[in-house]
C-alpha positions, 0 to 999 in steps of 0.5 A: 688675887692675881689680876690674871685670875679674873680675866675671863673670855667675857672680860677680854671681849668687853676690854677689847671693845672698850679699848678700840671704841672711838668717836667717829667724825667722818662717815661713809654714805653707805646706809646701815641695814635696818636689821643691823640697827635693830640689833644695835638697839636691842643691845643698848636696851639691855642698859640697867636703869633706876627702878628699871624705869628704862626712860630712854626713847629714841628717834632714828633717821635713815635714808631721806629722813636723815637728809631732810633733818640734816638740811633742816638742822643746818638752816635752823642753827644758822640763826637760832639761839641754843636752848638745851633742856639740860644746862651745859657745864658752867666752866671747865677748870683744872684737870677737866679743862686740860683733858678737854683741851687735849682732845680739842688740840688732837682734833684740830691737828688731825684736820690741819686747823692751826691755833688761832684759825677761828674760821677753821674752828668754826667750820669744824664746829658746823660739822656736828650739825652736818652729822659728820655726813652720817647716814643715821642719827639717833636722838635720845630723850628722857621723861621730864618727870624723872629729872636728873636720874632719867638723864643719868640712865639715858647717859648709861644707855648712850654708853651702851649704844656706843659699845654696841655699835663698836661690837657691830663694826660701826662708828658713832659720835655722841653729840651734845651739840644737837641737844643745844637746839632741843625745841627744834628737835622736839618739833622736827621729830614730833617729840612730846613736850614732856620729853627732854632731849639728852643727846644725839648719836650720829652713826654709820660706817666709819671712813677709816681713811679720813685723818679725823678718825686717826687720833685717840684720846687718853684715859686717866690712871686709876690713881687719879680717879680712885680713892681707896679706903681700907681701914 
């Protein structure tokens, strides 16, 4: 079959959104209207899940709620030890190390942080906890009893949240960094103990003039990720 035979309007729309989506690391202060956020959440809520369990629950900030959270988070991380609900990668090796390094170098180059500038690197890391100045953040949690499958379903939800944001002209940044302080997030947002923090997503209107928002990461070719078995 010729690839052009399967290209429908729907395919082209999804292709365009996926191609154009990027991680926003600097937002304007302009808030997103509540009805727009609700439209985004409804789209993300169409995510498929294991046995249709739909394990995701989301705490969303706006207005003074975002400012209060940002201030409390920065104060907390200044003297706290990370306690993520899900273990972070134990190592990055081979191609995974290379891809991570490429992304990091692009990020640092975009904001003028030279190799070996530890102070600059630390300042950029802290930007995570400033939510990149976003007017909103979403904290995504899963049910503890659902274990890894609940977390996987929440990963799908996060992906669709990012695509929904892109379709609405918004910027978004998925952030594992905030999940490093899961007990604090549970306390701040009154999240029950049986919920596990998967990740956060800062979102809002992107500052497209900021240099940190101008680089784009690459994607591996099919030959590097697909093994065909035809016989």
